[in-house]
C-alpha angles and dihedrals in degrees: 000000000000121000134196125220107250095181145339109235124204119199108225148155099239114029094177092055093046094047091055094048092048093042090056092044097048098030100242131122121269112236123191103206095178138332093287103029130063133159142189108245100224128226095190110356146061113289114265113210137187126210126192113236128179097232124073127234108275107164142034117289115266086207132028138173124254107204119198099229104169091216110039096194095052092045093049091047091053092045089051089051087055094051107277122130125219116236109209126325129307110284123216118195139152091291101047141270130320142175123201115214138172120228117226091284096045100263111150126235137157137220107217134189124181119232114262116254 
């Protein structure tokens, strides 16, 4: 059996706040489906959803999103303006450049850009 990803769901405290952050970052429309469930209506990507849970985030994410940003520095600056926090410096390795960030509730994500050539 093969399955298709319908959506990626983040547990969180404030779905309405996170959906607006991620909609701005990804370019989709924020949708509040119910008081505890929101999602980004995707123009060109898998739906990203946010579900209220009673417990807070206490450990590192087991899953995170890598976002192709083109220019990692500009994308990270824009994300910080929206409420993200940089985690460390931009890293360059054999595969390209990346910047780790936390969204407003501490969920990790990265902006990535492959090396030219």
